[in-house]
N, C-alpha and C positions, 0 to 999 in steps of 0.2 A: 060090303058095298062094292059094286062092280067098278073096276078101274076104267076111266074114260079112254077111249081109243085115240091114238095119235093120228093126226091128219098128215098124209104124205101126198105130194103132188108131183107127178111126172110131167115134164115139159120138154118140148122139142126145140133145141137151139136153132136160131136162124139169124139173118142179117137185120131183122126187124124185132128189136127187143121189147118194144112197148106192149104188144099183146101177151108177152111172157111176164112182164113186170107188174102190170096193172092188177091182175087177179091175185097176185101174192099179197097185195096191200088192201084188198077189199075184205071186209069183215066176214062176208059169206063164203069166200073161197080161200082165205088165208090159211096156209098149212103150217104145221110144226116143222116139217122137213120138205125139201124139194129135191128132186132127182133130175139132173140134166141128162137128157138123151142127146148125144152128140158124137161127131166124128173127130178124129185128130185135127183136121183142118178147121174145126169150129171151136177149138180150145181157147183161142184168143177172145172170141165173142163171149164164150162162157165165163172167162175170167173177168171181163168187164161187168157182166151181170152179177157175178159173185161179190164184187166190190160194193155193190149197192145192197144186196140181200143180206149178207152176213151181219152187218152192224144192226140189223133190225131183229136179230134173235132167231132167225130161221136157219136151221141146219141145212147144209148143202152137200150132196153127194153126186156121183156121176155114174152114168151108164154109157160106156164107150161102145159104139157100134163100128164094125169093120168097113161098111160102105153105106153111103146115103141113098143108094139106088137099088140094091139087091134085096127085094122083099123077103125072100126066104132066109137071107143071112141076118136080117134085122130082127125078125120075129122071135127066134129062140133066145137072143140076147136080152130082149126086153122081158120075155117070159121068165127067164132065170132071175132077173133083177126084181121083178114083181114078187116072186116067191120069197124074197128076203123080208117081205112085209106081210106076214100072215093076217088074214082078215079077223082073227080073234083079237088082235092087238092094234091093228091099223085100219084106217079108212083111206085107201088109195083112190086117187082120181087122176085123170089125164087131161092136160091142156094140149089139144091136138092142133093148135094154130100154126106153130112154126115148123121148121124142118122141110125136107123135100116131100113130095106127094107119097113116094113109097114109105118114107118114115112115118108119115101120118096114117096111112092105110094100115101098115103093120101094127103100129101101136094101138090103133082103134080096135083092130081085130082081137088083140090080146086082152085088152081091158073089157071089151064087149063079152068075150067068152067067159071071163071071170066075174061078170055081172058087176063091174065097177063103173062109176060115173065117168063120162067123157064129155068135154065141152069144147066149144070153138069160139074165139073172140073175133068179132067183125064190127068195125066202127064203134069200138068201145062198148059193145054189147055182147053178153054171154048167151050162147045158144047151146043147150044140152043135146048132144047127139045120141048118147046112151044115158037117158035120164033115169029110168026105172023109178020114177016118182021122187027123185032126189031133191030137185028144186025146179021152180019155174024159171024161164029165161028172164034176164034182168039187165039193166044198164049198170055199168061198173061205177063205183065211187071214184071220184077224181082225187086220189090221195098221193099221186106221184109228185115229188118235189122237183123243181127245175134242175138243181145240181145233180140229183140222182138220175134224172132223165138224160142229161148230157153225158154223164159218166157211163151209163149203160150203152151209149152209142159210141164209145171209144174216145171221149173228149176229156181232156184234163182241164179243169176249171181253175185258172190261176187267180182270177179276180172277178168279183160279181158285186154290183152296186144296187142296193134296194132303197137308198136314202130318198126321202121326199124332196120335192122341188121347193126352194124358198119362194115365198109369196112375191117378193120383188122380181125374182127371175121369171116366174110364171107371168107376171104382169108385162114385163118387157117383151118376152117372146110372143105373147098374145097380141101386143101392139104391132110387132113387126109382121106377124101373119096377116093382120087386118090391112096393113099397108103394102101387101105383097105386090100389087099392080104398080104402085108408084115408086116402090123402094128397090125393085130388082136391079136396076142399073147401078145405083149407088152402092148396093151391097157388094157388087163385084170389086169396087175400089176398096171397101173394108176388108174383103177376103185377101186381096193382093197385099195390103199393108200388114195384115196379121201374119200372112205367110212369110213375108220378107223380114218379120221381126223374130223369126225362129233362129236366134243367135244367143250367145251367152248374156248379152245385155238386155235381151227382150225388147229392143227399141228399134224404131225405124223413122226415117226422115220422109215427110210428105213432099210431093212435088207441087208445082204451082197450081195444077188443076185440083189436087186434093185440098190444098190450103185455102183456096178461094171458093170451095163448094159449100154452100149453105146446107144442102141435104146431108153431106157427109158430116158436117159440124153437128147436126142434130143427133146422128148415131153416136158420134164420139162423146157428146155431152151425156147421152143416156148411159153409155158404158162407164163414163167417169163417175156419174152419180151412183152407179152400181158398185163402184170400187174396183173395176177391172183394169183401169189404166189411168195415166196422167198425160195431159197434153201441155207441152211447153213450147209455145210458138209453133214451129214446124215439126217438132219432135214428139213422137208418141212412144211412151214407155209402158209396157204391160206390167201389172203387179206381180204375176207369176205365170208359169207355163199353162196352168189350168185356165187362167183368165184369157190368155192368148188363144187357146183352143176354143174357149167359149165364143169369142168374137169371130173366130174363123169357121164357125158352123156348129159348134157345140150347143149353141142356144136352141137350134132346131131339134136336136136330140132331146134336150130338156123339155121342150114343148110337147113333142110326141109322147115322151114318157109320162108327162103330167096328164095328158089326155087318156093314156092307157090306164093310169092309176084311177082316174075318175070313172072309167068304164068298169073297173074291177068292183066298184061299189054297186054298180047297176046290174052286172052280169055274174050270177053265181057260178057259171061254168068256167070263169077265169080263176085258175089256181094260183098263179104267181106272175108278177111283172118285174122286170129288172132292166138295167141299162149298163152300158160300158162294160160288157163281159169280155174279159181277156181269156182266151183258151189256146191250148196246144192239142195236137193230135197225139194219141197214145201209140201210134204205129211206128214211132221212131222218127217221124218227119219233124223237122225243125220249124216248119211253117207256123207262124203265129197269126191268129185271127182275133179281131175285135168286133163284137156284135153290138150295134148301137142300142136297139131296144128289142127285148124279147118278151113274148107273152106265151105262157103255157095255159091252154084252155082245152077242156075235155081230153086231157092227156095227149094233146097235139101241139107241136111246136110252131110258133108264128114268129118270124124274124122280120124286123123292119129296119131298112137301111135308109139313113138320112143324108141328103146332099144339098149344099147351098152353093156349090161351085157351078158356074155357068158352063155349058158345053158349046164349043165353037165348031165350025165346019172342019172336018178332018181330025177332030179330037175323039179319041177312043175311050175317054174316061168313063162315060156312061155305059158303054158296052162292057168295059172291064168290071164295072160295079154290078151290072146285071149278071154276068157270068159268075162272079164271086158269090153273089147272093144266092143264085140257083144252086151252086155247088155246096155251099154251107147248109142251105135248107135241106137238100136231099141227104147229105152225109150226116148231119147232126140230128135230123128229125125223122128220117125215113120217108117213105112214099106218101104218108098222110100229112106231112108238114106243109106249111104255106109261107110265102114270102111277099113283102111289099117294099117297093122303093118309093121314097118320098123325096121330091125335089122342089126347092123353092122356085126354080126356073122352069119354064116350059120344056118338056121332053120332046125330042125330034120324032117325027113319024116313023123313021126307020128303027129307032130304039123302042118305040111302042110296039111295033110288029115283032121285034125280037123278044120283048117281055111276054107278049101273048104266046109265042111258041114255047117259051120256058115256063108258062103257066104262073107268071108272077103278076101281082097286082101293082098298079101305079097310082100315084096321087101327085099332081104337079101344079105349080102356079096358083091360080085362083081357087083351084080345087082344095087347097089346104084348109080353106074355111069350112070345108065339109068333112075334114079328116076323121072326126069322131064316128060319124056314120059309116065311113068307108072301113075303118078298123072293125067296127061291130059287124058289118056285113061279112068281112073276111073270116072273123071268128065263127060266125053262125053258118058260114058256108052257103 
């Protein structure tokens, strides 16, 4: 009986790992072994990808090239590496998506000369450049997991939350979204009180305006019924830090997450939905980031930032939030990623212009009632 040939896939390392990772998990292009074609400067990016690939039972080896730009220096190195995989025992293929253009051209010439399949990934679709009847072009299976996606982009995932939203929490958040027009002003008072309760006792004293406000009393009663806090005359005491966070805007995060979860049941292209993701960069930076809601769909990252704090004239909070979202989106998800900022309060025109320049989606104020459609539109592009 003839022994089955082992599949080995050469791929060109670059700053965009998704086109490298996705074909490795698709049943039609999954190899037994993968060969990273990379320079010394690309070793870090290669290491991040290895962390994802090796636990999946795929052997990893490397082909170090001296320069990413000198065509005639690249070709003989790849040629020599390919000869280590004789066609009698192996089925080599090339993913020519990554790397520099000289790397892609050189590798393509080598594989084309040896009559080996070459493919290119564009928008999650495989195009065969040197097909030789190997396969037809096809759309990749969405098998990348969210944590693997982030790790491949140089992110250390410290905490990730996929728990469902409690029915009573969902009902409260839905009520508050329905009352967005009438409740915005009073929510500022709640945010102020919750922020001032960030102390060891998790308690805060209401001023006279707070204490005599019937609208605020309604919100506090709803939170008390939920078990988040207790009101004793003018004193508010939160049950725990998570309850204080919930009152201070975490409820909107829960609402958006519940909407995304509902969309997952409707949209097969959504692979995973998560909330409250705490991450660090793997480049030695001590900067910590928290992502409110994240959706992985069609192997593309979508980050949603939630804000319930009102922005006043001269306040740069919204601008800072937009820059942070834009930076996280590009760095954690690459050029194909998308971001949306959701605000309970109306967003200023200058911040809307800023968001447009950053290619970020926005949903604010009364538009929250249409958030499901806006998220679906973002995912479908």
